[in-house]
N, C-alpha and C positions, 0 to 999 in steps of 0.2 A: 331768588332775587339776587341780583348782582349790584352791589353798591361800592363806592370807593370813599374811604375816609382816611385821613392821616392817622398814623400810628398813635396810640394812646400813651401819653407819658405821665399824666397825673389826672386825678378824678375830675377836677374842675376845668380841665382844658376844653376849649371850644374848637371842634375839628371841622374843616370843610367836608361837605357831603355831596356826592354825585350819584344820580339815579341812572341805572342801566340794567334792563332785563334782557335775558338771552332770547334769541330768536326761537329757541326750542320752547320757551315758556309761552310765547304768543301762538306758536303752532299747536301746542297742547290745548290752549284756550279755544282756538277755533275748532279743533277736533272734538272737544267735549260739547261745544254748542251744536255741532252737526250731528252728534250721536244722541242728542236729547230724546228720551222716550216721553212723548207728550201724553197728558191725560185727555179725557174727553172734554168737550166744550161745557161750560157752565150751563145750568138749566134755567137761567134768568137772563134778562136783557140789560142788566146793569152790573155794577161791581159789588153787589151786596154779598156775593160768595167769595170775593177776592179779586185779584188782578185778572182781567179777562184774557181768555186764550188768544184771541185775535191780536191783542196788543203785544203779548209775549212772542207770538210767532213773528210779527213784524219786527220787533226788537231783535230777535235772533237772526233774521235775515240781514239786517243792517250790521249787527255786531260781527257776524261771521264773514261777510263778503265785502263790506264797504268801510268799516271803521279802521282807523289807523292810530294805534296807541303811540307810535313814535312822535306824532305831532305834540301830544300832551307831554311826553317825556322831554322833548326839546324845549317846550315852554317852561317847564319846571326847572330844568337845568340852566336856563338863561337867567334865573334868579339866584341870589346868594343863599345857598342851603348849608345848614350846619347841624351838628349833633353834639350834645354834651351830656355827661352823666350826672344825674341829680337823684339823690336818695336811692342809689343803686340801680338806676334804670336810665338807659339812653333816651334822651328827648331830642327829637328832630324838630327843626324850626327853620322858617324862612325869615331873613332879617334884611329889610330894605331901608336904608337911611335916606332921609330927604336931603335935597340940595339946599333947602332954605334954612337960614339961621334960626336958632331958637325953636326948632321943631320939637314937639312934645312926643316922647316915646309912648307907644300904645301896644298892648298885647291883645290880639284879636283871636277869639276862641271859637272853634267850630264845635259841632255836636254830632249826633248819629242820625241818619247814616251819612255823615259828612266827612270832610277831610280838608287839608289845606287848599285843595282845588276849589272848594266852595268860596274862599275869600280872595282869590287872585284878582278879581275885578275891583277890589277895594284899594289895591296897592297904589295905582296911579292917582285916583282922586284924593287919597289921604297924604301921600308923600309929595305930590306936586299939584296942590289945589288950584294954582293959577292956570293950569292947562284945562281945568274943568269948571271954570267960572267962579272959583273961590279966591281967597286972599292968601298971600304967602304967610301971613301971621297965624294961619290956622293949619299949618303943615304938621305932619307927624312922621316920626321914625316908626316903621311898622314891623312888628314881630308876630309871626303866625306859627304857633307850635302845632305839631301833630299830637293829639292826646295819647297817653299811654295805652297801648293795645291797638292803636289806630295807625294806618299808613306806615311811615318810616320810623316811628318811635318804637322803643322796645316793648315787648309783651311781658307784662308782669308774670312772675312765676310764683308769687305768693299773694295771699289776699291782703286787702287794705288800701288799694288805689281807688279811693272814692273821690267825689268832687272836692272835698276839703283838702285832701292830700295833693290833688292835682293843682288846686289853686295855690297852695304853698310852694309847689314846685315851680309854678310860673313866676311867683314873686322872687324866688331864688334865681330863676333864669334872668329876669330883668336886672337884678342886682349884679349878676355875673357879667352882664353886658355893659356894666358901668352906669346904669341909669338909676339915679337917686330919686327921681320923680317920674311917675308914669301914670297912664290911664289904662282902662281895660274895657273891652267890648265883647259881647257874646250873644249868641242865639242858640236855641235848643239846649243841649247839655252845656254848651258854652255859656249860656245865660245863667245856668245853675252854678257853674264854676265861678263866674265873676261875682255872683251873689256871695258864694262861700269865700272867695278871695277877699271880698270887702268886709268879712267878719260875720256874714249871715249864717244862721244855723237853723236846724229843724224847729227848735224852740226859740222864737224871737227874744224871749226874756233872758236867754243865756248867750246871745251873740257876742262874739269876741271883738276886741278892738281891731280896726283895719290895720294893715301893714303900713309902716312908716313910708312915706313917699307916694302913696296912692292918692291921686287928686280926685278921683271919682270913677264911676263906671257908666257905661251905656248898654242898654239891653233892648233887644227886639223880641224877647219872649219873657216879659216881666213876671216874677213871682209875686202876685198881687191879690190872689183870691183870699178873702177873709177866711180864717180857719174853719169856722162852722159851715160856711158855704162850700168849701172845698170837700169836706167830709160828706156833706149831703149830696153833692153832684157826683162824687165817686161812687156812692152807694145807689145812685139813680133815684134819689128821693125828690118829691116836688119842691119847688123853690119856696123858701119862707116868705111870709108877707112883708111888705114894705119896700120891695125892690123897685127902683125906677125902671122905666121902659128899657133904657140902655143896659142896666144891670140885669134885667130879666132876659134880654136878648143874649148877653154873654153867658148867663147861667144855662140857657138852652143849648148854646154851643158846647159847653162842657158836658152836658148830658149826652149830646150827640157823639162827641169824641169818645167818652168813656164807654158809651153803649155800643158803638159800632167799629171803632178804629184803634182800640187800645190793646187788642189781642197780642200784637207783636211785643208790646212792653211787658205784658204779664208773663209770657213764656221766657223773655229775656231776663226778667227779674227773679224768676224762680228756677228755671232749668236751662241756662244758656249752653251748658256743655252738651245737651241733647241735640243741638242743632248741627249735627255732623254734615248734613247736606250742604251747608253753606261753604264748607271746605272742599266738597267733592263735585258740586254741580254749579257752574257759573250762572245758569238760568234759574236755579233755586235761589241763589244769592241775589240775583237781580230782582226776582219777584218779591222776595222778602223785603228788600230795600225799597221797592216801589209801592208797597201796600200801605199808603198813607192817604188820608182824606182830610178835608177841613172840618171845622167844628159843626157843620150841618150834616155830616155824613156823606157829602158829595166827594167825587174823586178829586184828589189834590192837583195842584198846578203841574207837578212833574208828569202825572199821567196825561194831563191836557196837552203838554208839549209833545209827548210821544205820539199822541193821537192827532196832532196837528189841529187842535180845536180850541186855541186860546181864547178865553173870554175877555181878558184885559191885556194891554201891552206888557211885554216882559222881555228881559235880556237873556233869559234862560234858553238854551238850545239842546237839541238831542245829543250833540257831541259832548256838551258839558256833563249831561247825565251819565252817558256811557263812559266818559273819562273817569268819573268818580267810582262807578261800579267796577271798572277794570282795575283801578288802584286797589280797591278792597280785594279783588280776586288775586292779583299778582302778589300782594303782600300777605295773603291768607289771613286776613284779619276779620273775617265774618264772625267767628266765635269769640275771639279775644276782645273785640270791640263791644260785644253784647254784655260782657261781664260787668261793665260799668252799671248796668241796671241792677244786677245782683248786689253789687258793692254799695250802692248809694242808699243812705237812710234819709236823705233830704226830700221833702215833697216837691213835686214838679212845679206846681203853680202857686202854692201857698206862700204867704209872707215869711221872711227869714230874718227880719230885724236889721236890715242894712241902713246905716246912718250916714254914709258918705254921700256927696253929691251924686245924683243919678239923672241920666237922660233916658227917656222911654220913647220908642217908636212903635206905632201900632199899624199893622198892615191888614187890609180887609180879609184876606184869605188865610190868615193865621189860624191856628187851632182854636184860639179864643181871643177875642178883642177886648182888651182891658179898658174899662171905663176910667176916666180921669179920677173919679172919686175913689176908686180902689187903688190907683197908682199913688195918689196923695197919701192914703193911709199906710200903704206898704213902704213907701219911700218918703219919709218926712222931709228930706232935703232934695225934693224934686226940682231939677233945674230946667228941663225941657220935657214937654209931652207933645208929640206930633202924631196926628192921625192921617193916614194916606188913603188915596182912592184906588190904589193898585198895589199889587205885591202880596206875598204870602210868607210861609214859614221859612223859606230859604232866601231871606231878603238880600244877603250879600250877592247871591247868584242872580236873583230875579230883578232887583232894583238897586244896583250898586251906587248909582248917582244919588238917589233919594237917601239911602242909608248913610252914605258918606257925608252928605249935607247935614244930616241930623247929628252925626258924630262931631263934625266941626262946630256946629252950633252949641252942642252940649258943653264942650270944653273951651269955648272961646273965652269965657270969663274966669276959667280955672287955671290958666297957665301961670 
């Protein structure tokens, strides 16, 4: 990887950052795709054995012959990119300030297998809401960090970079940028990071006070499953009595996810270093990143986009998906990003004792759709709760307008 930053003079310095990979890196990528030794076709007509061979062969043809990484690189470099050292590690981030007065700073947090590419479509609607049907009073200064071990941030060389530590690093980052008041938003691991950033912990009874200046958080993957239900669903147990139809539907989604689509998380949480193929084969990396479904065990929206069979309108494109996979490949972060699963001791979906104001967005194709009753229990200071009729796990990619509107509504009264 070739990047350009200003020389480091002191630890807290914020340095401009430019992305630039050599032609040889891209030639090597195409050569590895072309040299792929393919397995035989799956013995079923669905994705129950994993990502289908036909999908991967079609992706390989596009990636090798038609895809142009330089377009993504140019789009990233058109934005203000920076890096700063926090707690001994370089943290990369995009920082776009709004032209509107009194804009509220917000740190927007991605997850796995995501990157800053996942949030690029939010920048316009949040920094310039008037251009997207909103009001200038709801504008934000947007900060999008690359998580440690992901993208252009440093790769930890010692254990300890869990969501709690990442959240504290983001609080330090916002302070270093001069923001004394800010909001936070996240999905996937980013949702867990913002819960932790807001003081949430594995045991809600020992949650820490939120950082000074945090006005609230917004999440599109809320940690809201009651603890007993979370343990039962993870173990594959029948639902307890007394659930409403909506709660029963959500419980069934969790059973489907843990029963059919959590294998990647189990290997990442126990043996991430074993996944050497992610550093050696771009198509192994792609297949591993694509192997996600929704809470019913059906193929996720990312696979639907690649197979050109979208069931609901979405802004997600094939190029978006391959941009993100290529970023993982070029930065060689397939293994380093997975270590977060090994590091984290926080439950994915269970409550964490967050007391600050919270906004929740629920998208129909998410891993699990949180009922309002669970959201109100998990977040006693619930400001907004919105259920949408389209969109899924990667909401910033898929439905940036809807997600932006929810974020603006959440913080409208908290500025």
